[in-house]
C-alpha positions in Angstrom: 5.8 -14.6 0.5 9.3 -16.3 0.1 8.3 -18.8 2.4 5.1 -19.7 0.4 7.0 -20.2 -2.8 9.7 -22.2 -1.0 6.8 -24.6 0.4 5.3 -24.8 -3.0 8.8 -25.5 -4.6 9.3 -28.2 -2.3 6.1 -30.0 -3.0 6.3 -29.5 -6.9 9.6 -31.3 -6.3 8.4 -34.1 -4.4 5.3 -34.3 -7.1 8.1 -34.5 -10.0 10.2 -37.3 -8.2 6.9 -39.2 -7.9 6.5 -39.3 -11.5 9.8 -41.3 -11.8 8.6 -43.9 -9.1 4.9 -44.0 -10.1 4.5 -42.9 -13.4 2.0 -40.2 -12.2 2.5 -36.5 -10.8 1.1 -37.6 -7.2 0.4 -34.9 -4.6 -0.6 -37.4 -2.0 -3.6 -38.1 0.2 -6.5 -35.5 1.1 -4.4 -33.9 3.8 -1.4 -33.5 1.4 -4.1 -31.8 -1.2 -5.4 -29.5 1.4 -1.9 -28.1 2.4 -0.9 -27.7 -1.5 -4.2 -26.0 -2.5 -3.9 -23.7 0.7 -0.3 -22.6 -0.3 -1.7 -22.0 -3.8 -4.6 -19.9 -2.4 -2.1 -18.1 -0.2 0.4 -17.3 -2.9 -2.7 -16.0 -5.1 -3.9 -13.6 -2.5 -0.3 -12.1 -2.0 0.5 -11.5 -5.7 -3.2 -10.2 -6.8 -2.4 -6.4 -6.7 0.8 -6.9 -8.7 -0.6 -9.2 -11.7 -4.4 -10.2 -12.0 -3.6 -12.6 -14.6 -1.3 -14.6 -12.7 -3.7 -14.5 -9.8 -6.6 -15.7 -11.9 -4.4 -18.4 -13.4 -3.5 -19.6 -9.6 -7.1 -19.8 -8.8 -7.9 -22.0 -11.8 -5.1 -24.3 -11.0 -6.6 -24.7 -7.7 -10.1 -25.4 -9.2 -9.5 -27.8 -12.2 -5.6 -29.4 -11.5 -6.5 -32.3 -9.1 -8.0 -35.6 -9.5 -8.2 -39.1 -8.0 -8.3 -42.5 -9.5 -7.3 -45.0 -7.1 -8.1 -45.8 -3.4 -6.2 -47.4 -0.5 -6.5 -48.5 3.2 -4.9 -46.5 5.8 -2.6 -48.3 8.0 -3.7 -46.2 11.0 -7.4 -47.2 10.6 -9.9 -48.8 8.4 -10.9 -45.7 6.4 -10.4 -45.6 2.7 -7.9 -43.0 1.7 -7.6 -41.3 -1.4 -4.3 -40.5 -3.7 -4.6 -37.2 -5.7 -2.6 -36.1 -8.8 -2.2 -33.0 -10.6 -2.3 -33.0 -14.6 1.0 -32.4 -16.1 -0.4 -29.0 -18.0 -1.1 -27.4 -14.8 2.0 -28.7 -12.9 4.3 -27.2 -15.6 2.1 -24.0 -15.4 2.7 -23.8 -11.8 6.3 -24.5 -11.8 6.7 -21.6 -14.4 4.6 -19.3 -12.5 6.5 -19.8 -9.3 9.8 -19.4 -11.0 8.4 -16.0 -12.5 7.1 -14.9 -9.0 10.6 -15.3 -7.8 12.3 -13.3 -10.5 13.9 -9.8 -9.7 11.3 -8.1 -12.3 8.3 -9.6 -10.8 9.5 -8.9 -7.2 10.2 -5.2 -8.3 6.5 -5.1 -9.6 5.2 -6.6 -6.3 7.0 -3.9 -4.2 5.6 -1.3 -6.2 2.1 -2.8 -6.1 2.1 -3.0 -2.3 3.5 0.4 -1.4 1.3 2.8 0.2 1.0 6.3 1.4 -0.1 7.3 4.9 -1.2 11.1 5.3 -0.9 12.1 8.7 -2.7 15.2 9.5 -5.0 17.2 11.6 -8.6 17.1 10.7 -8.6 20.7 11.3 -6.6 21.1 8.1 -9.2 18.8 6.2 -9.4 21.4 3.3 -5.8 21.6 2.5 -5.8 17.6 2.8 -8.6 17.3 0.5 -7.0 19.4 -2.1 -3.8 17.4 -1.6 -5.4 14.1 -2.1 -7.3 15.5 -5.1 -4.0 16.4 -6.7 -2.9 12.9 -6.0 -5.8 11.1 -7.7 -5.2 13.3 -10.9 -1.5 11.8 -11.2 -2.9 8.3 -10.8 -3.1 7.1 -7.4 -5.6 4.5 -6.4 -7.4 3.5 -3.3 -5.1 0.6 -2.7 -2.2 3.0 -2.5 -3.6 5.5 -0.1 -4.5 5.7 3.5 -5.9 9.2 4.6 -8.2 9.0 7.9 -10.2 12.1 6.9 -11.2 11.5 3.2 -14.0 9.1 2.3 -12.8 6.1 0.4 -9.4 6.3 1.8 -9.9 6.1 5.5 -10.3 3.3 8.3 -13.5 1.5 9.1 -15.8 2.8 11.4 -14.9 2.4 15.0 -11.4 1.3 14.2 -8.7 2.8 16.1 -6.3 4.9 13.7 -2.9 4.4 15.6 -4.0 0.5 15.8 -4.4 0.7 12.0 -1.2 2.5 11.1 0.5 -0.1 13.4 -1.1 -2.7 11.4 0.0 -1.1 8.2 3.8 -0.8 9.4 3.5 -4.7 10.3 1.8 -5.9 7.0 2.9 -3.4 4.3 6.7 -3.7 3.3 6.9 -0.4 1.9 4.7 2.2 3.8 5.6 5.9 2.9 4.3 8.5 5.4 3.7 12.1 4.5 3.2 14.4 7.7 1.2 17.6 6.9 2.7 19.9 9.6 0.7 22.8 10.8 0.2 24.2 14.5 -3.1 22.2 14.4 -0.8 19.1 13.7 1.6 19.7 16.8 -1.5 20.7 19.1 -3.2 17.3 18.3 -1.9 14.2 20.3 -3.2 11.9 17.9 -0.9 13.6 15.2 2.1 13.7 17.5 1.6 9.7 18.1 1.6 9.2 14.1 4.8 11.5 14.0 6.4 9.0 16.5 5.5 6.2 14.2 6.7 7.9 11.1 10.1 8.6 12.6 10.5 5.0 12.9 10.4 4.8 9.2 13.2 5.5 6.7 10.6 6.7 4.0 8.9 9.7 5.2 8.3 13.3 4.2 7.1 16.5 5.9 4.8 19.0 4.0 4.4 22.4 5.6 1.1 24.0 5.4 0.6 27.7 4.9 1.3 30.0 7.9 3.8 27.0 9.1 7.3 27.8 8.9 10.6 25.7 9.1 11.5 27.2 12.2 8.2 25.9 13.4 9.3 22.3 13.1 9.9 20.4 16.2 11.0 17.1 17.1 13.5 14.6 15.4 12.1 15.4 11.9 14.9 15.4 9.3 14.9 18.9 7.6 16.0 17.3 4.2 12.6 15.5 4.7 10.7 18.8 4.9 11.6 20.7 1.7 8.2 21.6 0.4 6.2 24.5 1.9 2.7 24.9 0.4 2.8 28.9 0.5 6.6 29.4 -0.5 5.8 31.0 -4.1 9.4 31.2 -4.9 10.3 27.2 -4.4 7.1 25.2 -4.1 6.8 24.6 -7.9 10.2 22.9 -8.1 9.5 21.1 -4.8 6.5 19.7 -5.9 7.6 18.7 -9.2 10.5 16.7 -7.3 7.7 15.1 -5.1 5.5 14.2 -8.0 8.6 12.5 -9.6 9.4 10.7 -6.6 6.0 9.2 -6.5 5.8 8.3 -10.0 9.0 6.3 -9.6 8.2 4.7 -6.2 4.6 3.6 -7.1 4.9 2.9 -10.7 2.4 5.6 -11.8 2.4 6.4 -15.4 4.3 9.6 -16.3 1.9 12.6 -17.3 2.3 14.7 -20.1 4.0 18.0 -18.9 1.1 20.2 -19.9 -1.5 18.2 -18.3 0.7 17.9 -15.0 1.4 21.7 -15.0 -2.6 22.3 -15.1 -3.0 20.0 -12.3 -0.3 21.6 -10.4 -1.7 25.1 -11.1 -5.4 24.0 -9.8 -3.5 22.6 -6.6 -1.9 25.7 -5.6 -4.8 27.9 -6.6 -6.9 25.8 -4.2 -4.2 25.9 -1.5 -4.1 29.8 -1.8 -7.9 30.2 -1.9 -7.9 28.2 1.6 -5.3 30.3 3.1 -7.2 33.2 2.2 -10.5 32.1 3.6 -8.6 31.2 6.8 -7.2 34.4 7.1 -10.4 36.2 7.0 -11.9 33.9 9.4 -9.1 34.3 11.6 -9.5 38.2 11.5 -13.3 38.1 11.8 -12.6 35.7 15.2 -9.8 38.3 16.2 -12.5 41.1 15.9 -15.2 39.4 17.7 -12.6 38.4 20.6 -11.6 42.2 20.9 -15.1 43.2 20.8 -16.3 40.7 23.5 -13.0 41.4 25.8 -14.0 45.4 25.3 
């Protein structure tokens, strides 16, 4: 985006100089106008997620700012060319907007707006993932912040390859945070292991251990310091989840929840996790019993 604002500032500089020579804020011919308007449109698209008001202002400037009131003959052909101008009010507004967008405060805001979480998981663990995503929604996450292939509203388009989509995210999203939901199912999935490989290329990732999966089960190059939350570790999971929530609030610019409200959401999440674990244990025992019966 810095290239776009640089180009716009250079054009604004030339337009400002034209005022001294011609007494008007000259953009140039139709081709010059097209280039200038395309830069403004690109800038608007880049900052929309961070500031809807500035986005709307840029769109309006592109609609109403330019006019032409003189014609001239091209020296290259006989066609009549037009000069286009920008009115002083919009010129000044555009200068102020570009200056503000370049400021540290807006760049910080833009970084937060563009940050995304990718939840890498096995679809066999979907019940845990669903509970986790629901908790993220409760603390303020929006669809534009979240990518989770198994949850409707946060997944990839039909027939789109997940690994290709993740690669696109890595290339286009400046601040992608990856959460690996580790389990035996995760390590048995080639897709998940591919996603892990991508995650380990990133500085920002976190590993969360699903129930019945221990720290000693972790394989690969995962940093143990980034795998501190184990969902069935009753002794430490409350404090670890609090730390994770605080990190998310800061990183994604979420509104801080009242402590009582957060504790209620946290309790419901762990209740859901424990219920899923009990259901899975019952299903595993039933499956084992049926297997022994079949073998016997």
